C-alpha positions as CSV (number, residue, x, y, z in Angstrom):
1,M,-17.8,19.9,-60.6
2,G,-15.1,19.1,-58.2
3,R,-12.6,21.2,-56.3
4,S,-10.2,21.3,-59.3
5,S,-12.8,22.6,-61.8
6,G,-12.4,26.3,-60.7
7,Q,-15.7,27.2,-62.4
8,R,-17.9,29.6,-60.7
9,I,-21.7,29.5,-61.1
10,Y,-23.8,32.3,-59.7
11,L,-27.3,31.2,-58.5
12,D,-27.9,33.9,-55.8
13,Y,-29.5,36.7,-57.7
14,N,-32.1,37.2,-55.0
15,A,-29.2,38.2,-52.7
16,S,-27.7,40.6,-55.2
17,T,-27.3,41.1,-58.9
18,P,-24.2,42.2,-60.9
19,I,-24.3,45.7,-62.2
20,A,-25.7,45.6,-65.8
21,P,-23.2,46.8,-68.5
22,E,-25.8,49.4,-69.5
23,V,-26.0,50.7,-66.0
24,A,-22.2,50.8,-65.6
25,D,-22.0,52.8,-68.9
26,V,-24.4,55.4,-67.6
27,M,-22.4,55.7,-64.3
28,R,-19.1,56.1,-66.2
29,G,-20.6,59.0,-68.2
30,L,-21.5,60.9,-65.0
31,L,-18.4,60.4,-63.0
32,E,-16.9,63.7,-64.2
33,R,-19.8,65.5,-65.7
34,A,-22.3,65.5,-62.8
35,F,-20.0,66.3,-59.9
36,G,-21.9,69.4,-58.7
37,N,-24.5,69.6,-55.9
38,P,-28.0,68.9,-57.5
39,S,-29.4,71.7,-55.5
40,S,-26.9,74.3,-56.7
41,P,-28.4,76.8,-59.2
42,H,-25.2,77.2,-61.2
43,W,-23.6,75.4,-64.2
44,A,-22.0,72.7,-62.1
45,G,-25.2,71.8,-60.3
46,A,-27.4,71.7,-63.4
47,P,-26.1,68.4,-64.9
48,A,-26.4,66.7,-61.5
49,R,-30.0,68.0,-61.1
50,E,-30.9,66.9,-64.6
51,S,-29.5,63.4,-64.0
52,V,-31.4,63.1,-60.7
53,E,-34.7,64.2,-62.1
54,A,-34.3,62.1,-65.3
55,A,-33.7,59.1,-63.1
56,R,-36.7,59.9,-61.0
57,G,-38.8,59.9,-64.1
58,K,-37.5,56.5,-65.1
59,V,-38.3,55.0,-61.7
60,A,-41.8,56.6,-61.8
61,A,-42.3,55.2,-65.4
62,L,-41.6,51.7,-64.2
63,L,-43.9,51.9,-61.2
64,G,-46.6,53.8,-63.1
65,C,-46.6,56.9,-60.9
66,S,-45.7,60.5,-60.9
67,P,-42.0,61.5,-60.5
68,S,-43.0,63.6,-57.5
69,E,-44.1,60.4,-55.7
70,I,-40.6,58.9,-55.9
71,V,-38.0,59.5,-53.0
72,F,-34.5,58.1,-53.5
73,T,-33.0,56.2,-50.5
74,S,-29.9,54.4,-49.7
75,G,-31.6,51.0,-50.5
76,G,-34.5,48.8,-49.8
77,S,-33.9,48.7,-46.0
78,E,-34.1,52.5,-45.7
79,A,-37.2,52.7,-47.9
80,N,-38.9,50.1,-45.7
81,N,-37.8,52.0,-42.5
82,L,-39.1,55.2,-44.0
83,A,-42.5,53.7,-44.8
84,L,-43.0,52.1,-41.3
85,K,-41.4,54.7,-39.0
86,G,-42.5,57.6,-41.2
87,V,-46.2,56.6,-40.9
88,F,-45.7,55.8,-37.2
89,F,-44.2,59.1,-36.3
90,A,-46.6,61.1,-38.5
91,S,-49.7,59.6,-36.9
92,D,-51.4,61.5,-34.1
93,R,-53.4,58.5,-32.8
94,P,-52.9,57.6,-29.2
95,R,-52.8,53.9,-30.0
96,K,-51.0,52.7,-33.1
97,H,-51.5,49.3,-34.7
98,I,-49.4,47.9,-37.5
99,I,-50.2,44.7,-39.4
100,T,-47.5,42.7,-41.3
101,T,-46.8,39.1,-42.0
102,Q,-44.7,36.4,-40.4
103,V,-42.5,36.0,-43.5
104,E,-41.3,39.5,-44.0
105,H,-37.7,40.5,-44.7
106,P,-35.7,41.8,-41.5
107,A,-36.0,45.3,-43.0
108,I,-39.7,45.0,-42.0
109,T,-39.6,42.8,-39.0
110,E,-36.9,44.7,-37.2
111,P,-38.5,48.2,-37.6
112,C,-41.7,46.7,-36.3
113,R,-40.0,45.3,-33.2
114,F,-38.4,48.7,-32.7
115,L,-41.8,50.4,-32.9
116,K,-43.2,47.9,-30.4
117,R,-40.8,49.3,-28.0
118,L,-42.2,52.7,-28.6
119,G,-45.8,51.5,-27.9
120,A,-47.0,50.2,-31.2
121,R,-49.1,47.0,-31.4
122,V,-48.0,44.7,-34.1
123,T,-50.1,41.9,-35.6
124,W,-48.1,39.2,-37.5
125,L,-50.3,37.5,-40.1
126,P,-49.7,33.7,-40.4
127,V,-49.0,31.9,-43.7
128,D,-50.0,28.5,-45.0
129,G,-47.6,25.8,-46.1
130,T,-46.8,27.6,-49.4
131,G,-45.9,30.8,-47.5
132,M,-49.0,32.7,-48.5
133,I,-51.2,34.7,-46.2
134,D,-55.0,34.6,-46.2
135,P,-56.6,38.1,-46.9
136,D,-59.4,37.1,-44.6
137,D,-57.0,37.0,-41.7
138,L,-56.0,40.6,-42.6
139,R,-59.6,41.7,-42.7
140,R,-60.2,40.2,-39.2
141,A,-57.0,41.8,-37.8
142,I,-57.9,45.5,-38.8
143,S,-59.0,47.7,-35.9
144,S,-59.8,51.3,-35.5
145,D,-56.2,51.8,-34.3
146,T,-54.6,50.4,-37.4
147,I,-52.3,53.0,-39.0
148,L,-50.4,50.8,-41.6
149,I,-50.5,47.4,-43.3
150,S,-47.3,46.2,-44.8
151,V,-47.2,43.0,-46.9
152,M,-44.2,42.0,-49.1
153,H,-45.0,41.5,-52.8
154,A,-42.8,38.4,-53.2
155,N,-40.8,36.5,-50.6
156,N,-37.0,36.7,-50.9
157,E,-36.5,33.1,-49.8
158,T,-39.3,31.1,-51.4
159,G,-40.4,33.5,-54.2
160,T,-44.0,33.1,-53.1
161,I,-46.1,36.0,-54.4
162,Q,-48.6,37.4,-51.9
163,P,-52.1,38.5,-52.8
164,V,-51.2,42.2,-52.3
165,E,-54.0,43.5,-54.6
166,D,-56.6,41.9,-52.3
167,C,-54.8,43.1,-49.2
168,A,-54.6,46.6,-50.6
169,A,-58.3,46.6,-51.4
170,I,-59.1,45.6,-47.8
171,A,-56.8,48.3,-46.5
172,R,-58.5,50.9,-48.8
173,E,-62.0,49.8,-47.5
174,H,-60.8,50.7,-44.0
175,G,-58.9,53.8,-44.9
176,V,-55.6,52.4,-44.0
177,P,-52.4,53.1,-45.9
178,F,-50.9,50.0,-47.5
179,H,-47.2,49.3,-48.0
180,A,-45.6,46.7,-50.2
181,D,-42.0,45.7,-50.1
182,A,-41.3,45.1,-53.7
183,A,-37.5,44.7,-53.6
184,Q,-37.6,41.1,-54.9
185,S,-40.4,41.5,-57.5
186,V,-39.3,44.5,-59.5
187,G,-37.7,43.4,-62.7
188,K,-39.1,39.9,-62.4
189,I,-42.9,40.4,-62.6
190,P,-45.1,43.5,-63.3
191,V,-45.0,46.0,-60.5
192,R,-47.3,49.0,-60.9
193,A,-48.3,51.0,-57.8
194,D,-51.9,51.5,-59.0
195,D,-52.3,47.9,-60.1
196,L,-51.2,46.7,-56.7
197,G,-53.1,49.3,-54.9
198,A,-50.1,50.4,-52.8
199,D,-49.8,53.7,-51.1
200,L,-46.2,53.0,-50.3
201,L,-43.8,50.8,-52.2
202,S,-40.1,50.0,-51.7
203,I,-37.5,49.0,-54.2
204,A,-33.8,48.1,-54.0
205,G,-31.3,48.9,-56.7
206,H,-29.0,45.9,-56.2
207,K,-31.8,43.5,-56.7
208,L,-32.4,44.8,-60.3
209,Y,-28.8,45.1,-61.7
210,A,-28.0,48.5,-60.1
211,P,-25.3,49.1,-57.5
212,K,-25.8,48.6,-53.8
213,G,-26.5,51.8,-51.9
214,I,-29.5,53.1,-53.9
215,G,-33.2,52.4,-53.6
216,A,-36.5,54.3,-53.8
217,L,-39.7,54.6,-51.9
218,F,-43.0,55.3,-53.8
219,I,-45.1,57.6,-51.6
220,R,-48.6,58.1,-53.0
221,G,-49.6,61.8,-53.1
222,G,-51.5,62.7,-49.9
223,V,-49.7,60.2,-47.7
224,T,-47.8,62.0,-45.0
225,L,-44.5,60.6,-43.5
226,E,-42.2,61.9,-40.9
227,P,-38.7,61.9,-42.4
228,L,-36.1,59.6,-40.9
229,I,-33.3,62.0,-41.7
230,H,-33.8,65.7,-40.9
231,G,-32.0,68.5,-42.4
232,A,-32.2,70.5,-45.6
233,G,-35.4,70.1,-47.7
234,Y,-34.1,67.5,-50.3
235,E,-36.5,65.0,-51.9
236,G,-39.5,67.2,-51.4
237,G,-38.6,67.5,-47.7
238,R,-39.0,63.8,-47.2
239,R,-35.3,62.8,-46.9
240,A,-32.6,65.2,-46.0
241,G,-29.1,64.7,-47.6
242,T,-27.6,65.7,-50.9
243,E,-28.8,63.3,-53.6
244,S,-26.2,61.2,-55.4
245,A,-26.7,61.9,-59.2
246,L,-24.4,58.9,-59.9
247,M,-26.5,56.4,-57.9
248,A,-29.8,57.9,-58.9
249,A,-28.9,57.6,-62.6
250,A,-27.8,54.1,-62.1
251,L,-31.2,53.1,-60.5
252,G,-33.0,54.9,-63.4
253,A,-31.0,53.0,-66.0
254,A,-31.8,49.7,-64.2
255,C,-35.4,50.6,-64.1
256,D,-35.3,51.2,-67.9
257,L,-34.0,47.6,-68.3
258,A,-36.5,46.2,-65.7
259,A,-39.4,47.4,-67.8
260,D,-38.7,44.7,-70.4
261,L,-39.8,41.4,-68.7
262,T,-39.5,39.2,-71.9
263,G,-36.2,37.7,-70.7
264,M,-37.9,36.4,-67.5
265,E,-39.8,33.8,-69.6
266,Q,-36.4,32.2,-70.4
267,V,-35.4,32.4,-66.8
268,K,-38.6,30.7,-65.8
269,R,-38.0,27.9,-68.3
270,L,-34.5,27.4,-66.8
271,R,-35.9,27.3,-63.3
272,D,-38.5,24.7,-64.2
273,H,-35.9,22.7,-66.0
274,F,-33.8,22.8,-62.9
275,W,-36.7,21.6,-60.7
276,D,-37.6,18.8,-63.2
277,G,-34.0,17.6,-63.2
278,L,-33.9,17.5,-59.4
279,K,-37.2,15.5,-59.2
280,E,-35.9,13.1,-61.8
281,R,-32.7,12.4,-59.9
282,F,-33.9,12.7,-56.2
283,G,-37.6,11.9,-56.3
284,A,-39.1,12.0,-52.8
285,G,-35.8,13.1,-51.5
286,V,-36.3,16.6,-52.7
287,A,-39.2,19.0,-51.8
288,L,-40.2,22.4,-53.1
289,N,-40.6,25.2,-50.6
290,G,-43.0,27.9,-51.7
291,H,-46.0,28.1,-54.0
292,V,-46.0,25.9,-57.0
293,V,-47.6,28.6,-59.3
294,E,-47.6,32.0,-57.5
295,R,-43.9,32.3,-57.3
296,L,-41.2,34.5,-58.8
297,P,-40.0,33.1,-62.1
298,N,-36.4,32.9,-61.0
299,T,-36.7,31.4,-57.6
300,L,-36.2,27.7,-56.7
301,N,-36.1,27.0,-53.0
302,V,-35.8,23.2,-52.4
303,S,-35.1,21.0,-49.4
304,F,-33.0,17.8,-49.7
305,V,-34.8,15.8,-47.1
306,G,-32.7,14.5,-44.2
307,R,-29.6,16.5,-45.4
308,V,-28.0,19.7,-44.3
309,G,-28.2,22.5,-46.9
310,S,-24.9,24.2,-45.8
311,E,-23.1,20.9,-46.1
312,I,-24.4,20.3,-49.6
313,L,-23.4,23.8,-50.7
314,A,-19.9,23.3,-49.3
315,A,-19.6,20.3,-51.5
316,L,-20.6,22.3,-54.6
317,D,-17.4,24.2,-54.9
318,G,-17.9,27.4,-57.0
319,V,-21.6,27.4,-56.8
320,A,-23.1,30.6,-55.1
321,A,-26.5,30.0,-53.5
322,S,-28.1,30.4,-50.1
323,T,-29.3,28.0,-47.4
324,G,-32.6,28.1,-45.5
325,S,-31.2,26.9,-42.2
326,A,-28.1,27.4,-40.0
327,C,-26.1,25.1,-37.7
328,H,-25.7,26.3,-34.1
329,A,-24.1,24.2,-31.4
330,D,-25.0,20.9,-33.2
331,R,-28.6,22.0,-33.8
332,I,-30.4,23.1,-36.9
333,E,-32.2,26.5,-36.9
334,L,-34.7,27.1,-39.6
335,S,-35.1,30.5,-41.2
336,P,-38.1,32.3,-39.8
337,V,-39.8,32.0,-43.2
338,L,-39.6,28.2,-43.3
339,E,-40.6,28.0,-39.6
340,A,-43.7,30.1,-40.3
341,M,-44.6,27.9,-43.2
342,G,-44.6,24.9,-40.9
343,V,-41.7,23.1,-42.7
344,E,-40.5,20.2,-40.6
345,P,-36.9,20.5,-39.3
346,K,-35.8,17.3,-41.1
347,V,-37.0,18.8,-44.3
348,G,-36.1,22.5,-43.7
349,M,-32.6,21.8,-42.6
350,G,-31.8,20.7,-46.1
351,A,-33.2,23.9,-47.8
352,I,-31.2,25.7,-50.4
353,R,-32.5,28.7,-52.4
354,F,-31.2,28.8,-56.0
355,S,-32.1,32.1,-57.6
356,L,-31.5,32.6,-61.3
357,G,-30.9,35.7,-63.3
358,R,-30.4,37.1,-66.8
359,G,-26.9,35.6,-67.0
360,T,-27.9,32.1,-66.1
361,T,-27.5,29.4,-68.8
362,R,-28.9,25.9,-69.3
363,Q,-25.4,24.6,-69.3
364,E,-24.8,26.0,-65.8
365,I,-28.0,24.5,-64.5
366,D,-27.2,21.1,-65.9
367,K,-23.7,21.2,-64.3
368,V,-25.2,22.1,-61.0
369,I,-27.7,19.2,-61.2
370,A,-24.8,16.8,-62.0
371,A,-22.7,18.1,-59.2
372,L,-25.7,17.7,-56.7
373,Q,-26.0,14.1,-57.8
374,V,-22.4,13.5,-56.9
375,A,-22.6,15.4,-53.6
376,I,-25.7,13.8,-52.3
377,V,-24.9,10.1,-52.1
C-alpha cells in the first residue's frame, strides 16, 4: 500500500462511524415532513412530535428503560456534562465528593476538573496494566460526602471493559448515584441500564452510525438533575431547547440497528485475525494495550516497540487510525490512558489504535498488515 495506491481503509470507528444507509433514509424522509416545532399543537408540529417520541422509544428499547427516562442531548459530551454537573448542582450537601477513574474520556475528566474549581473533591481511581479498575478501590474511596460515581463502560482507546456492574452494586449499597459513559460500548456489546445497574448512562450517536450532534442521557426515575440549559420546559424540564426531530429520529434508527449484535462476532474475528497477523510478523516487537479478554470486540490497540506511532501511520498512506502518543518538541507524550496503565514510554510511543466496524473486510486487514510489514523495517 504505497503512495500511489490511492486506496483508503478506515480503521477509526471508535473516533466516529459513517452514517448507516438505513439512518440516512430515515433522515431524508423527515427533511420536509417534520419541519414543525415538536411542541406546537397544530398539524405542522404533530409529525415532528411523533418522530421525536418514536425515537425516544427506540433509544429506551435498546437500553431497556422507560421512554420518559431518556433525554436527548447534542452528543456524548453534553450527556456526560449533564450527568456530572446536573448531580453536583442539584445536591444540597455542603461537601461534594465525586469518584471517577484515571482513564475516562475528556468529557468526564474536564467537567470533574471544572467542578473541583467550584469546591468538589474528586477521587481518581487507578487502573492496572490492562486499564481496569479494582472495585475494592471504589469501595474504599466512598465517603459520606460522595454524591456521584462515574465509571466508563468501555475505554475509547484500549477497549477495556470496566466491571461496571460490580461498581454500580457498591454505589447502590451506599445510596450513591452511579453514572456510566457508554458512548463506546453501545452497539458493540449489550448495554442495558438495569443489567449494568446505572442510574445515569450516556450515549453518543456518531459512535453507532448516526450523525454527529445527537446523543442521549438515561436518567433513572427519581434521580434529580439541575439542567445545564435553562429555558422552556422541553425534555421533561431537563434540557431546554427545541428538539431536533431529524436528529432524534436518526439516533432512534441507529439504536434499532444497534440492537442486533450478531455482526459484532464477525468484527471480533477480524480483530483477532489482525492481532494474530501482527504477532506472526513482529513477534516481541508488538505489544497489546488493554485487557486480553474484557475488551470491545472491535478494538485493537497495539504498540510497535521502539517506534513512533505517528510515523508509522504517516507511512500507511490511506489508512485511517489513531495514535496513543504525541510528539512535542522532540519528546513523546503518552496519552493519559496509557500513562495511567503504566505503559513504558518506549512501548507507548509506538501505540496505534485500530478500531474496526461493520464495513471492515478481511481483505482490508490483510492489506494493512502487509503495509505495516513494509513500513516497519
